[in-house]
C-alpha positions as CSV (number, residue, x, y, z in Angstrom):
1,M,15.9,70.0,27.8
2,T,17.0,69.1,31.3
3,I,19.2,66.2,32.6
4,S,17.1,63.4,34.1
5,A,18.2,60.8,36.6
6,A,16.1,58.3,34.9
7,A,15.2,58.4,31.2
8,G,11.8,57.8,29.7
9,R,8.5,57.9,31.6
10,S,7.8,56.0,34.9
11,D,4.6,55.1,36.6
12,E,3.8,55.6,40.3
13,S,5.9,52.5,41.2
14,G,8.9,53.7,39.3
15,R,8.7,51.2,36.5
16,W,9.8,52.4,33.1
17,Q,7.1,53.0,30.4
18,W,7.5,53.4,26.7
19,P,7.8,57.2,26.2
20,I,6.5,57.5,22.6
21,D,2.9,56.9,21.8
22,P,2.3,57.0,18.0
23,A,-1.4,57.7,18.5
24,H,-0.4,61.3,19.6
25,Y,1.3,62.1,16.3
26,D,0.6,62.3,12.6
27,T,2.2,59.0,11.4
28,A,1.4,59.3,7.7
29,H,3.9,57.2,5.8
30,V,4.1,59.3,2.6
31,L,6.1,62.5,2.8
32,R,4.1,65.5,1.7
33,A,5.4,67.6,-1.1
34,S,5.7,70.7,1.2
35,E,7.7,68.7,3.7
36,R,10.0,67.3,1.1
37,D,10.5,70.8,-0.4
38,A,11.2,72.3,3.0
39,V,13.9,69.8,3.8
40,V,15.6,70.5,0.4
41,E,15.2,74.2,0.9
42,L,16.8,74.2,4.3
43,G,19.7,72.3,3.0
44,L,22.6,70.6,4.8
45,G,23.9,73.8,6.5
46,N,20.5,74.8,8.0
47,L,19.8,71.3,9.1
48,R,23.0,71.2,11.0
49,R,22.2,74.5,12.6
50,L,18.9,73.0,13.9
51,A,19.6,74.2,17.4
52,R,19.2,77.8,16.3
53,H,16.3,77.5,14.0
54,D,13.2,79.7,14.2
55,P,10.1,77.6,14.8
56,A,7.9,80.3,13.2
57,A,10.0,80.4,10.0
58,R,8.3,78.9,6.9
59,G,10.7,76.0,6.3
60,W,10.7,74.8,9.9
61,R,6.9,75.1,10.2
62,Q,6.4,72.8,7.3
63,I,8.3,69.9,8.9
64,R,6.9,70.2,12.4
65,R,5.1,66.9,12.0
66,L,8.5,65.2,11.6
67,L,10.4,67.3,14.2
68,R,8.0,66.9,17.1
69,P,8.4,63.1,17.6
70,L,12.2,63.5,17.2
71,D,12.3,66.2,19.8
72,D,10.1,64.1,22.2
73,A,12.4,61.1,21.7
74,D,15.4,63.3,22.6
75,S,13.5,64.6,25.6
76,A,12.9,61.0,26.8
77,L,16.7,60.3,26.9
78,E,19.2,61.2,29.5
79,A,20.5,64.7,28.3
80,P,24.0,64.7,26.9
81,P,26.4,66.1,29.5
82,T,28.5,68.2,27.0
83,P,27.7,70.6,24.2
84,H,29.5,68.3,21.8
85,R,27.2,65.4,22.5
86,R,24.2,67.7,22.3
87,R,25.3,68.7,18.9
88,A,25.7,65.1,17.9
89,M,22.1,64.5,19.0
90,L,20.9,67.3,16.8
91,D,22.9,66.0,13.9
92,A,21.2,62.6,14.4
93,T,17.9,64.4,13.9
94,A,19.2,66.1,10.7
95,V,20.3,62.6,9.4
96,V,16.7,61.3,9.8
97,L,15.2,64.3,8.1
98,R,17.6,64.1,5.2
99,R,16.8,60.4,4.7
100,C,13.1,61.1,4.8
101,S,13.5,63.6,1.9
102,E,15.6,61.1,-0.1
103,T,13.0,58.2,0.3
104,G,9.9,60.3,0.1
105,R,8.6,58.5,3.2
106,S,8.5,59.4,6.9
107,Y,10.5,57.3,9.4
108,W,7.2,55.8,10.7
109,S,7.3,53.5,7.7
110,W,10.9,52.5,7.7
111,T,11.6,48.8,8.0
112,E,14.3,47.2,10.1
113,E,16.5,46.7,7.1
114,E,16.2,50.5,6.2
115,W,17.2,51.5,9.8
116,A,20.0,49.0,9.8
117,G,21.2,50.3,6.4
118,L,21.2,53.9,7.7
119,L,23.1,52.9,10.9
120,G,25.6,50.7,9.0
121,R,27.4,47.5,10.1
122,D,30.0,49.7,11.7
123,Q,31.1,53.4,11.9
124,R,32.5,53.3,8.4
125,G,29.3,51.9,7.1
126,F,27.4,54.8,8.8
127,R,29.7,57.3,7.2
128,D,29.0,55.8,3.8
129,A,25.2,55.9,4.4
130,A,25.2,59.4,5.8
131,P,28.0,61.4,4.3
132,G,28.7,64.7,5.9
133,W,28.0,63.5,9.5
134,A,31.4,61.9,10.3
135,D,31.2,62.5,14.0
136,D,31.4,59.1,15.9
137,A,28.9,60.4,18.5
138,V,26.1,60.8,16.0
139,R,25.5,57.0,15.4
140,P,24.5,56.2,19.0
141,H,21.9,59.0,19.0
142,L,20.6,57.8,15.7
143,A,20.2,54.3,17.2
144,A,18.1,55.7,20.0
145,H,15.8,57.3,17.4
146,A,15.6,54.0,15.6
147,F,14.7,52.2,18.9
148,L,12.1,54.7,20.2
149,L,10.4,55.7,16.9
150,G,11.0,52.7,14.6
151,G,10.9,49.9,17.1
152,F,14.3,48.8,15.8
153,T,15.8,46.0,18.0
154,A,18.2,44.3,15.5
155,F,21.2,45.6,17.3
156,Y,23.1,42.4,16.5
157,R,23.4,43.7,13.0
158,L,25.3,46.8,14.1
159,G,28.6,45.2,14.8
160,S,30.7,46.9,17.5
161,F,28.3,49.1,19.3
162,S,27.9,50.2,22.9
163,R,24.6,48.6,24.0
164,L,25.2,49.7,27.6
165,T,25.4,53.4,26.7
166,L,22.3,53.2,24.6
167,A,20.4,51.4,27.4
168,W,21.6,54.1,29.9
169,R,20.2,56.8,27.6
170,V,16.9,55.1,26.9
171,F,16.1,53.4,30.2
172,G,18.1,55.5,32.7
173,R,21.5,54.7,34.1
174,D,20.4,54.1,37.7
175,R,17.6,51.7,36.6
176,V,19.9,49.7,34.3
177,D,22.8,49.5,36.7
178,G,20.4,48.4,39.5
179,E,19.0,45.5,37.5
180,I,22.5,44.4,36.4
181,A,23.6,44.6,40.0
182,R,20.9,42.1,40.9
183,I,22.2,39.6,38.4
184,R,25.8,40.2,39.6
185,T,24.8,39.4,43.1
186,V,23.4,36.0,42.2
187,L,26.3,35.1,39.9
188,A,29.0,36.2,42.3
189,G,27.4,34.0,45.0
190,W,27.8,31.1,42.7
191,G,31.4,31.8,41.9
192,Y,31.0,33.4,38.5
193,R,33.7,35.9,37.5
194,L,30.8,37.7,35.7
195,G,29.8,38.9,39.1
196,L,32.9,41.1,39.4
197,E,32.3,44.8,38.9
198,D,35.1,45.2,36.3
199,D,33.4,42.7,34.0
200,Q,32.0,44.4,30.8
201,L,30.7,41.2,29.1
202,L,27.6,40.7,31.3
203,P,26.3,44.4,31.0
204,M,26.6,44.1,27.2
205,V,24.5,40.9,27.1
206,V,22.0,42.2,29.6
207,C,21.5,45.5,27.8
208,Q,21.1,43.6,24.5
209,L,18.2,41.6,26.0
210,F,16.7,44.8,27.6
211,L,16.7,46.5,24.2
212,L,15.3,43.4,22.5
213,N,12.6,43.1,25.1
214,R,11.9,46.9,25.1
215,S,12.0,46.9,28.9
216,P,14.8,47.3,31.5
217,H,13.1,45.1,34.1
218,L,14.3,41.6,34.8
219,D,10.8,40.4,35.8
220,E,9.7,41.0,32.2
221,L,12.3,38.7,30.8
222,N,10.8,35.3,29.9
223,T,12.0,31.9,28.8
224,G,10.7,32.5,25.2
225,L,13.0,35.5,24.9
226,F,16.1,33.5,25.8
227,E,15.1,30.7,23.5
228,R,14.5,33.2,20.6
229,V,18.0,34.8,21.1
230,R,19.6,31.3,20.8
231,R,17.4,30.1,18.0
232,E,17.8,33.3,15.8
233,Q,21.5,33.7,17.0
234,L,20.9,37.3,18.0
235,L,24.1,37.3,20.0
236,P,27.6,36.3,18.9
237,A,28.5,32.6,19.6
238,A,31.2,33.8,22.0
239,R,28.5,35.3,24.2
240,G,26.7,32.0,24.7
241,N,28.1,31.2,28.1
242,T,27.3,34.7,29.4
243,L,23.7,34.3,28.1
244,H,23.5,30.9,29.8
245,A,24.7,32.4,33.1
246,M,22.3,35.3,32.8
247,Q,19.3,33.1,32.3
248,R,20.3,31.0,35.3
249,A,20.4,34.1,37.4
250,V,17.0,35.3,36.1
251,A,15.6,31.9,36.8
252,E,17.0,31.9,40.3
253,L,15.2,35.2,40.8
254,G,12.0,33.4,39.7
255,F,11.3,35.2,36.4
256,C,11.9,32.4,33.8
257,D,12.9,28.8,33.5
258,P,16.5,27.6,33.8
259,P,18.3,27.1,30.5
260,Q,18.3,23.7,28.9
261,R,21.4,21.6,28.9
262,L,23.9,22.7,26.3
263,T,25.3,19.2,25.7
264,G,24.3,17.8,22.4
265,H,22.5,21.0,21.4
266,H,23.7,20.9,17.8
267,S,23.9,17.1,17.5
268,V,22.0,15.4,14.6
269,R,19.4,12.9,15.8
270,A,20.0,9.4,14.4
271,S,17.5,8.4,11.7
272,G,17.3,6.1,8.7
273,G,15.8,2.7,8.0
274,S,12.2,1.8,7.5
275,P,9.7,4.5,8.6
276,V,7.5,1.8,10.1
277,W,10.3,0.4,12.2
278,A,11.5,3.8,13.2
279,A,8.0,4.7,14.4
280,W,7.9,1.6,16.6
281,V,11.4,2.5,18.0
282,E,10.2,6.0,18.9
283,R,7.1,4.7,20.6
284,W,9.2,2.2,22.6
285,Q,11.7,4.9,23.6
286,G,8.8,7.1,24.8
287,T,7.5,4.3,27.0
288,S,10.6,2.5,28.3
289,T,11.6,3.2,31.9
290,L,15.3,2.7,31.4
291,T,17.7,5.6,32.1
292,P,17.9,8.2,29.3
293,R,21.5,7.2,28.5
294,V,20.6,3.5,28.1
295,R,17.5,4.3,26.1
296,G,19.6,6.4,23.8
297,G,22.1,3.6,23.3
298,L,19.5,1.0,22.6
299,R,17.7,3.4,20.2
300,A,20.9,3.8,18.1
301,T,21.2,0.0,17.8
302,L,17.5,-0.4,17.0
303,L,17.7,2.1,14.2
304,K,20.8,0.3,12.9
305,T,18.6,-2.8,12.9
306,G,16.0,-0.9,10.9
307,R,18.5,0.0,8.2
308,W,19.5,-3.7,8.0
309,I,15.8,-4.6,7.7
310,E,15.2,-2.0,4.9
311,A,18.2,-3.3,3.0
312,E,17.8,-7.1,3.5
313,H,14.2,-7.9,4.6
314,P,11.8,-5.0,3.9
315,E,8.8,-7.3,4.5
316,S,9.8,-7.4,8.2
317,A,9.7,-3.7,8.8
318,D,6.7,-4.1,11.2
319,P,7.9,-5.9,14.4
320,A,4.6,-7.8,14.4
321,A,5.8,-9.5,11.2
322,W,9.0,-10.9,12.8
323,T,9.2,-14.7,13.1
324,R,11.7,-17.2,14.4
325,Q,13.3,-17.3,11.0
326,T,13.7,-13.5,11.0
327,C,15.4,-13.7,14.4
328,A,17.7,-16.4,13.2
329,T,18.6,-14.3,10.2
330,W,19.3,-11.3,12.3
331,V,21.5,-13.3,14.8
332,A,23.5,-14.7,11.8
333,A,23.9,-11.2,10.3
334,V,25.2,-9.8,13.6
335,D,27.7,-12.6,13.9
336,R,29.1,-11.7,10.4
337,M,28.7,-7.9,10.7
338,N,31.7,-5.6,10.3
339,V,32.4,-2.2,11.8
340,G,30.6,0.5,9.8
341,D,27.9,-1.8,8.4
342,Y,24.4,-0.1,8.3
343,L,25.6,3.0,10.1
344,Q,24.3,6.5,9.4
345,R,27.7,8.0,9.9
346,T,31.2,6.4,9.9
347,V,33.1,9.5,11.1
348,G,35.8,8.7,13.7
349,L,36.0,4.9,12.9
350,K,39.3,5.4,11.1
351,D,41.3,2.2,10.8
352,R,38.6,0.1,12.5
353,L,36.2,0.5,9.5
354,G,35.6,-2.9,7.9
355,K,36.9,-5.0,10.7
356,P,34.7,-7.6,12.4
357,L,32.7,-6.5,15.3
358,E,34.0,-7.5,18.7
359,A,32.1,-10.1,20.7
360,A,30.9,-7.5,23.3
361,T,29.5,-5.4,20.5
362,K,27.7,-8.3,19.0
363,A,26.2,-9.3,22.3
364,A,25.0,-5.7,22.9
365,H,23.3,-5.6,19.5
366,L,21.5,-8.8,20.2
367,A,20.6,-7.6,23.7
368,A,19.1,-4.4,22.3
369,V,16.8,-6.2,19.9
370,R,16.0,-8.8,22.6
371,T,14.9,-6.0,25.0
372,F,12.9,-4.3,22.3
373,F,10.8,-7.4,21.4
374,R,10.5,-8.4,25.1
375,D,8.9,-5.1,26.0
376,L,6.6,-5.0,22.9
377,Q,5.3,-8.4,23.8
378,E,5.0,-7.6,27.5
379,W,3.1,-4.4,26.7
380,E,0.8,-6.4,24.4
381,W,1.6,-4.2,21.4
382,I,2.5,-7.2,19.2
383,P,1.4,-10.9,19.5
384,R,3.7,-13.4,21.1
385,R,5.1,-15.3,18.1
386,F,8.4,-16.3,19.7
387,D,10.4,-16.1,22.9
388,P,13.0,-13.3,22.5
389,Q,15.2,-14.7,25.3
390,R,15.7,-17.9,23.2
391,T,15.4,-16.8,19.6
392,L,17.5,-13.7,20.1
393,G,19.9,-15.1,22.7
394,T,23.6,-14.7,22.4
395,P,25.1,-17.8,20.6
396,R,27.6,-19.9,22.5
397,S,30.3,-19.0,19.9
398,I,29.9,-15.3,20.9
399,A,29.3,-15.9,24.7
400,A,32.5,-18.0,24.9
401,L,34.5,-14.9,24.0
402,L,33.0,-12.8,26.8
403,G,34.2,-12.7,30.3
404,P,36.0,-10.6,32.9
405,D,38.8,-8.6,31.4
406,P,39.6,-5.6,33.6
407,R,41.7,-3.0,31.7
408,V,44.1,-2.4,34.6
409,I,46.5,0.5,34.3
410,A,50.1,-0.6,34.8
411,D,51.5,0.1,38.3
412,E,54.3,2.3,37.2
413,I,51.9,4.5,35.2
414,W,49.3,4.6,37.9
415,A,52.0,5.7,40.5
416,K,53.0,8.6,38.3
417,L,49.4,9.7,37.8
418,M,48.9,9.5,41.6
419,W,52.0,11.6,42.2
420,A,50.7,14.2,39.7
421,G,47.4,14.4,41.4
422,L,48.9,14.8,44.9
423,N,51.2,17.6,43.6
424,L,48.7,19.5,41.5
425,Q,49.4,23.2,41.2
426,E,47.6,26.2,39.8
427,S,49.9,26.3,36.8
428,D,48.8,22.7,35.8
429,L,45.2,23.7,35.3
430,P,43.8,24.3,31.8
431,Q,43.8,28.0,31.1
432,T,41.1,30.1,29.3
433,Q,41.1,33.7,28.3
434,A,39.7,34.6,31.7
435,G,42.1,32.3,33.6
436,T,41.2,29.0,35.1
437,F,37.6,27.9,34.8
438,Y,37.5,26.0,38.1
439,P,39.3,26.8,41.4
440,L,42.3,24.7,42.2
441,E,40.5,23.2,45.3
442,L,37.7,21.9,43.1
443,V,40.0,20.4,40.5
444,R,42.1,18.8,43.2
445,A,39.1,17.4,45.0
446,V,37.7,15.8,41.7
447,T,41.2,14.5,40.9
448,L,41.8,12.8,44.2
449,T,38.3,11.4,44.2
450,W,39.1,9.7,40.9
451,L,42.5,8.5,42.2
452,F,41.3,7.2,45.6
453,S,37.6,6.4,45.6
454,G,37.3,3.8,42.9
455,Q,33.9,5.1,41.9
456,R,32.3,5.6,38.5
457,S,32.6,9.1,37.0
458,D,28.8,9.5,37.2
459,E,28.9,8.8,40.9
460,I,31.7,11.2,41.5
461,A,29.8,14.0,39.7
462,R,26.7,13.2,41.9
463,L,28.4,13.3,45.3
464,R,26.5,15.4,47.8
465,V,27.7,18.2,50.1
466,G,28.7,16.6,53.4
467,C,29.5,13.2,51.8
468,I,32.7,12.9,53.9
469,R,32.4,11.8,57.5
470,W,35.2,11.4,60.0
471,Q,35.1,8.8,62.8
472,H,37.5,8.4,65.8
473,D,37.2,5.5,68.2
474,G,33.7,4.7,66.9
475,G,32.4,8.3,67.2
476,A,32.2,11.1,64.6
477,I,34.7,13.9,64.8
478,A,33.2,17.4,65.1
479,G,35.1,19.6,62.7
480,D,38.4,19.7,64.6
481,S,41.2,19.7,62.0
482,K,43.7,18.3,64.5
483,Q,41.5,15.3,65.1
484,V,40.9,14.9,61.4
485,L,44.6,14.4,60.9
486,A,44.9,11.8,63.7
487,R,46.4,8.6,62.5
488,D,43.5,6.4,63.6
489,A,40.9,8.7,62.2
490,V,38.6,6.8,59.8
491,C,37.4,8.7,56.7
492,L,34.0,7.5,55.3
493,L,32.6,8.4,52.0
494,D,28.8,8.4,51.3
495,V,28.2,7.2,47.8
496,P,24.8,8.1,46.3
497,T,22.4,5.7,44.6
498,H,24.3,4.3,41.7
499,K,24.1,2.0,38.7
500,T,23.6,-1.3,40.5
501,G,22.3,-0.4,44.0
502,T,21.3,2.1,46.6
503,E,23.5,4.5,48.5
504,F,26.2,3.1,50.7
505,T,29.2,4.1,52.8
506,K,32.8,3.1,52.3
507,P,36.1,3.9,53.9
508,V,38.6,5.9,51.9
509,D,42.0,7.4,52.5
510,P,42.1,10.5,54.7
511,I,43.9,12.4,52.0
512,L,40.7,12.3,49.9
513,G,38.7,13.4,52.9
514,Q,40.9,16.4,53.5
515,A,40.8,17.4,49.8
516,L,36.9,17.3,49.8
517,D,36.8,19.2,53.1
518,A,39.1,21.9,51.6
519,W,36.8,22.4,48.6
520,Q,33.6,22.3,50.7
521,T,35.0,25.0,52.9
522,I,35.4,27.6,50.1
523,R,32.6,26.3,47.9
524,P,30.2,29.1,47.0
525,S,26.5,28.5,47.7
526,Q,24.9,26.8,44.6
527,P,21.4,26.1,43.6
528,K,20.1,22.6,44.0
529,F,20.2,20.3,41.0
530,T,17.9,17.5,39.9
531,D,19.6,14.1,40.4
532,R,19.1,12.4,37.0
533,R,19.0,9.0,38.6
534,T,16.7,9.5,41.6
535,G,14.8,12.7,40.4
536,E,15.4,14.4,43.8
537,M,16.7,17.9,44.3
538,A,20.2,17.6,45.8
539,D,23.1,19.8,46.8
540,L,25.9,18.5,44.6
541,L,29.4,18.8,46.0
542,F,31.1,19.4,42.6
543,A,29.1,22.4,41.4
544,F,30.4,25.9,40.5
545,R,28.9,28.9,38.8
546,A,25.5,27.3,39.1
547,R,26.6,24.3,37.0
548,K,27.4,20.8,38.1
549,V,30.7,19.4,37.0
550,S,30.0,17.1,34.0
551,A,30.6,13.3,34.4
552,A,32.9,13.7,31.3
553,Y,35.1,16.3,33.0
554,I,37.5,13.6,34.3
555,N,38.0,12.0,30.8
556,N,38.1,15.3,28.9
557,T,40.2,17.5,31.4
558,V,41.5,15.7,34.5
559,I,43.2,12.7,32.9
560,P,44.9,14.7,30.1
561,M,46.1,17.2,32.7
562,L,47.6,14.5,34.9
563,C,49.2,12.7,31.9
564,R,50.9,16.0,30.9
565,K,52.2,16.6,34.4
566,A,53.3,13.0,35.0
567,G,54.9,12.8,31.5
568,V,53.0,9.6,30.6
569,P,51.0,9.0,27.4
570,A,47.2,9.1,27.5
571,T,47.1,5.7,25.8
572,D,48.7,2.4,26.8
573,V,48.6,-1.1,25.3
574,R,45.0,-1.5,26.6
575,G,43.7,1.6,25.0
576,N,43.0,5.1,26.2
577,I,43.3,5.9,29.9
578,T,39.7,6.5,31.0
579,S,37.9,7.3,34.2
580,H,36.5,3.8,34.5
581,R,39.9,2.1,34.2
582,A,40.8,3.6,37.6
583,R,38.0,1.6,39.2
584,S,39.6,-1.6,37.8
585,T,43.1,-0.5,38.8
586,I,42.2,0.3,42.4
587,A,40.1,-2.8,42.8
588,S,43.0,-5.0,41.4
589,Q,45.5,-3.3,43.7
590,L,43.3,-4.0,46.8
591,Y,42.9,-7.6,45.6
592,N,46.6,-8.1,45.2
593,A,47.8,-6.2,48.3
594,K,50.1,-7.7,50.9
595,E,47.0,-8.1,53.1
596,P,44.4,-8.4,50.4
597,M,40.7,-7.8,50.5
598,T,38.6,-10.8,50.0
599,L,36.3,-10.9,47.0
600,F,33.3,-10.2,49.3
601,E,35.0,-7.3,51.0
602,L,35.9,-5.9,47.7
603,Q,32.3,-6.4,46.5
604,A,31.1,-4.3,49.4
605,W,33.7,-1.6,48.9
606,L,32.8,-1.2,45.2
607,G,29.1,-1.3,45.9
608,H,28.3,-4.3,43.8
609,R,25.2,-6.5,44.3
610,S,26.9,-9.7,43.1
611,P,30.5,-11.1,43.3
612,Q,30.2,-11.8,39.6
613,S,30.2,-8.1,39.0
614,T,33.3,-7.7,41.2
615,A,35.1,-10.3,39.1
616,F,35.0,-7.9,36.1
617,Y,37.1,-5.4,38.1
618,A,39.5,-7.4,40.3
619,K,42.4,-9.0,38.4
620,I,45.1,-11.1,39.9
621,S,48.5,-9.6,39.1
622,P,51.2,-11.9,37.6
623,T,53.3,-11.2,40.7
624,T,50.6,-12.4,43.1
625,L,49.8,-15.3,40.9
626,T,53.5,-16.3,40.8
627,K,53.8,-16.2,44.6
628,A,50.6,-18.2,45.0
629,Y,51.9,-20.8,42.5
630,D,55.2,-21.1,44.3
631,D,53.5,-21.4,47.6
632,A,51.3,-24.2,46.2
633,G,54.5,-26.2,45.5
634,Y,53.3,-27.8,42.3
635,F,56.8,-29.2,41.5
636,S,57.7,-30.3,45.0
637,R,54.2,-31.9,45.4
638,N,54.9,-34.3,42.5
639,M,58.7,-34.6,42.7
640,R,61.1,-35.3,45.6
641,T,64.9,-35.0,45.7
642,V,67.1,-37.8,46.8
643,E,70.8,-37.6,47.3
644,V,72.8,-40.0,45.2
645,L,76.4,-41.2,45.9
646,V,78.3,-42.1,42.7
647,D,81.3,-44.4,43.1
648,R,83.6,-43.0,40.4
649,D,86.3,-45.7,41.2
650,A,83.8,-48.4,40.3
651,V,83.0,-46.7,37.1
652,A,86.6,-46.0,36.1
653,S,87.8,-49.5,37.0
654,G,85.1,-51.3,35.0
655,A,83.7,-53.0,38.1
656,A,80.3,-51.3,37.5
657,A,80.1,-53.0,34.1
658,A,80.8,-56.3,35.8
659,G,77.7,-55.7,38.1
660,E,79.2,-54.0,41.1
661,P,77.0,-51.3,42.5
662,W,78.1,-47.8,41.6
663,Q,75.0,-45.7,42.5
664,H,73.9,-45.5,46.1
665,Y,70.6,-43.7,46.9
666,D,70.7,-42.1,50.3
667,L,67.6,-43.1,52.2
668,G,68.7,-41.4,55.4
669,H,68.9,-44.6,57.4
670,G,70.8,-46.4,54.7
671,Y,71.7,-46.8,51.0
672,C,69.8,-48.4,48.1
673,T,72.0,-49.8,45.3
674,Y,69.2,-50.7,42.9
675,T,70.0,-49.1,39.6
676,F,66.4,-48.4,38.6
677,F,65.5,-46.9,42.0
678,E,62.9,-44.4,40.5
679,Q,60.9,-47.4,39.2
680,C,60.9,-49.3,42.5
681,P,57.4,-49.4,44.0
682,H,58.9,-49.4,47.5
683,R,61.2,-46.4,47.0
684,M,59.3,-44.1,49.5
685,A,58.9,-46.9,52.1
686,C,61.9,-49.1,51.7
687,A,61.3,-52.8,52.6
688,R,65.1,-53.3,53.1
689,C,65.6,-56.0,50.5
690,D,69.0,-57.3,49.5
691,F,69.8,-54.0,47.6
692,Y,69.6,-52.1,51.0
693,S,72.7,-51.3,53.1
694,P,72.2,-49.8,56.6
695,K,74.5,-46.8,57.3
696,D,75.8,-48.4,60.5
697,S,77.1,-51.4,58.4
698,T,80.7,-51.9,57.5
699,K,79.9,-51.8,53.8
700,A,78.3,-48.4,54.2
701,Q,81.1,-47.0,56.2
702,L,83.6,-48.2,53.6
703,L,81.6,-46.4,50.9
704,E,81.5,-43.1,52.8
705,A,85.3,-43.3,53.3
706,K,86.1,-43.4,49.6
707,A,87.9,-40.3,48.4
708,N,86.6,-40.5,44.8
709,L,83.0,-40.3,45.7
710,Q,80.6,-37.8,43.9
711,R,77.5,-36.6,45.5
712,M,74.5,-35.7,43.2
713,H,70.8,-35.1,43.5
714,A,68.1,-37.0,41.7
715,T,64.3,-36.2,41.4
716,I,61.7,-38.9,41.6
717,P,58.0,-38.7,40.9
718,L,55.4,-39.4,43.6
719,T,52.1,-41.2,43.3
720,E,49.0,-39.8,45.2
721,D,49.5,-42.4,48.0
722,E,53.2,-41.6,48.3
723,Q,52.4,-37.9,48.4
724,A,49.9,-38.5,51.2
725,A,52.4,-40.6,53.1
726,V,54.9,-37.7,52.9
727,E,52.5,-34.9,53.9
728,D,49.9,-36.6,56.1
729,G,52.0,-38.7,58.4
730,Q,51.8,-42.2,59.9
731,A,48.3,-43.0,59.0
732,A,48.9,-42.5,55.3
733,L,52.2,-44.4,55.7
734,D,50.4,-47.4,57.2
735,R,48.0,-47.4,54.3
736,L,50.9,-47.3,51.8
737,L,52.7,-50.2,53.5
738,Q,49.5,-52.2,53.5
739,Q,49.1,-51.7,49.7
740,L,52.8,-52.7,49.1
741,A,52.8,-55.7,51.3
742,D,52.4,-58.2,48.5
743,I,54.4,-56.4,45.8
744,P,57.9,-57.9,45.1
745,T,60.9,-55.9,45.9
746,P,63.8,-55.5,43.3
747,A,65.5,-58.4,45.1
748,G,62.5,-60.7,44.6
749,P,60.8,-61.3,48.0
750,T,57.6,-59.3,49.0
751,P,57.6,-57.0,52.0
752,Q,55.5,-59.5,53.8
753,Q,58.1,-62.1,53.3
754,I,60.8,-59.7,54.5
755,D,58.8,-58.8,57.6
756,M,57.9,-55.3,56.3
757,P,56.1,-53.9,59.3
758,A,59.2,-54.2,61.4
759,R,61.7,-52.9,58.9
760,A,60.0,-50.4,56.5
761,T,61.0,-46.8,56.9
762,L,59.7,-43.7,55.1
763,L,62.3,-42.1,52.8
764,P,63.4,-38.7,54.2
765,I,63.0,-35.7,51.9
766,V,65.9,-33.4,51.1
767,A,66.1,-30.1,49.2
768,V,62.3,-30.0,48.6
769,N,62.2,-26.2,47.9
770,Q,64.4,-26.2,44.8
771,R,64.7,-28.3,41.7
772,P,68.2,-29.9,41.7
773,A,70.3,-30.9,38.7
774,T,70.4,-34.6,38.0
């Protein structure tokens, strides 16, 4: 036996061929009596000295039918490099012969279970099955015999076992290493650590599939083989990611289809309710053109409706049997429904179980059934017996509870999260056994996009390569980092087609642009992905190891990471901090800024089609609302402050009780001594009746000279006409004077009798910006 560079047989092109052809051998299943006697006669000692046996001797001649295929199988392998390993190979042959004698059947008839029983679940199991052959090197050679002669491929049943070594011996080391190198090249280009030369996980999985497929060529691997490995669990669960990566690489080489998405692979599909109703729901789902996620959500609600129908109205299982009365009953049932009613599973509801449904949930239930019947009628699957928009509309009692309610994150918490994102370090990233799953540049780019862009998580995950553009003085900047950092550089973000509209461009902070450029610079080349919204093949910016970053990555990884670093809880008074709450927070901050965006500007920045949608994100902060309220001057608009002089001498001496004036309202140009001044219709345009004293009069001068005089402020209410006279000027004052011309003054005469046009004067306003004490 000679050492071969490549094991087995090869055709002219160098492709490996199966070395053992059973048609060239006597494959009788039953062991002949002479063969059985010969094995027993040779005994354990002679079988172990198989290397020095005499082929012409009687005992060996009797078992040549069994020895020849075993010798040919050994010849097809790469020769053992040491005498010790050669002896192990011969011992493996002796183990096979001994088991043939024990069973009375040749190895051609052994089943997979029999080969697995002889090899054992591990080395200890092999020693129990083949006592006397305790050498650890015997089992791998025996596995090669099982593979080549018995077609054994259930290597997943052998526990810890070197598949790579077996593949080298069966297929040839150069051939196996060459095919593994092709996969490494593809994976390394995508950023996989599996592409590194010191990784041993990938070779194990590749060799397992080579042995299972009985071929060491990648172009002979097909989609069905990968699906079989997953379906029959022929690899440990821990090897699932490696298998996924390998299939992606083989698909990139053009030999199979890419793997299906792993999300929801083990989830149980919702069912229940009437079979007739469920059949209609499945038919509707297969026809509807809504997005897959929306279809899935509506389907769950429709199946819940089916369970309600089965329990309450089984006669209406067929949608064609629904009437206005059925619709009214369903609307009433939804209005009174509690959390957990008619659900297939209630896991995770916890303390919410049994509580009334929220208004938004009720509206969603009604909308789902409304959409269902609208489509069935439009497609002419059922007759039009009612109008779904009217009979299944949301009642006013429920609609009144709906409205904009942005769940804005508090400013102090948001500031801490932003600090954490700007100061992200390698040590902050989640760790796996192999280190960090994503590079720091990728995680930082995703984090800052969430903190600064105000986009939905789905839109962030679908950003394209080259989505950042820099402009300077109206022109694009051509890759000069110094220009990028210029103060007046404008950073533009191209947002792909989204939930409510087509693609658009918006300005963002340059910090975000720099983070995206940093990731794009080191981003490994990735295959194109199908955009689930548009169906086109796109170069997604956030992709690594041939996988696009999930839209749930922000909720599941980024936000918990930032909360840990910032030292803030992941839940506040409004619920969990989620990716979508950042959109409301950023929109509200822009709306409440010192130089705020208008509603229409914010609408364009968020990418909404209607300002009504923007109202669900922008919320006026209490601080902004307080400032606006103060600026509006509600109190000062309706109340004015007048200075009052109180003559304390007149009060103390009792003169005030005798009728002497003791209150003097300062009108600026004089004083009014009318006690019920706030009730005087002429208070804002004094007609100068007998209660009036000009300041230049002797009486007024004597009043101001009193030492025991107390100055106070009094507030008086204003009518609309008086308010207009104060704010709008002379024209409004003239109208006010004309209205008061025939109204008597406190002294008795009307302004017309006192010659009002010549004497009336508007009351000056003092201390209008603060409410004084009276």
